[in-house]
N, C-alpha and C positions, 0 to 999 in steps of 0.2 A: 463452482466448477466452470460455469459459463464465463465468469469474469476472468478467472485464471487462464482459461483457454484463449479467450479473445485478446487479452493483454499479452499473453505469451506469443501469440502469432504476430504481434506488432513488432517484436524485438528483431533487430537486424544485427549484422556482424560489425556494427560500428559503435565504438565506445561512446562517442559524442551523442549519438542517437539514444543510447541507453540512458545516459545521464539526463538528457532532455526529457525523456519519458518519465524518469523517476521524479523530476521536478514537477511535471504536470500531475502525476499521481499524488504527490505530497500536497500540492496546492488544492486539488479537488477534495481530498480527504479532510484537509484542514478547514476548508470553507464549509463543508458539509457538517462536520462535527462542531465547528464554531457556531453555526446556526442552531444546532441542537443544544449547545450549552446556553445560548441566549434564550431558547424556549424553556429550558430547565430553570433558568433564573427568573422566568416570567417577564422578560423584557420584550418578548414577541408574544402577542396575545391573539394574533390572527390565526384561527383554526389550528391550535397547537397540536392536537393529536394527529391530524393528517400530515401536517408539516414535519412533526417529529418522526413519524413513520417514514416519510419520504427521505428525510435526512439520514436516517439509519440505513435505509436500503441503498441509497447512493453511496454513502460512506463505506458501507460494507462491501459493495461491489467494487469500488475503487481500491480499497486497501487490500482486498484479497487478490486483486490483479497485480499487486506489488511484488509478490514472491518470485514469479519467473523473471521479472526485470532485474530484481536484486541478485538473483543467482547468476544471471548472465553478466551483470556488471562486475560481480566478484570474480568470476572466471576470467573475464577480459583483463581486469586490473592485476590479478595475481598470476600472470601468464606462465612464468617459469615453473611454478609449483603445479602439482597435479590438480585437476579439476575437482576431484573428490575432497581434497584438503580445504579448498575455499568454500565449497558448498557445505561441507561438514561444519565449518566454523560458523557460517551463517545460520545453519540449523540449530547449532548449540546456542548461539546468542539469542535466537528467536525463542527457544524454549526457556532460557533463563529470564528473558524479559516477560514472557507469559507467566512464569512462576512468580516473579516480583509483583506483577499487576494483580494476580489473584489474591 
């Protein structure tokens, strides 16, 4: 809840700013989960439990903050269509991806 609220407050009415924020969120989550993958493969042995926990916390915080930025970017990109159509499509794709990964 905190990550979504804090990241959502950062969004502005500028599509370029939204795209820049999405790139930052993706880079941070990729870095965090990349380090976690290295820990899982035992390539990083320095305090693996604490570092794995920190990577999951940071990665979860960043990736949960992605939702409001994604919704704002979709609404800005698909301007002539109603906001509900774009947001509904993002929700549908999010649910399908979640089902595939489960």
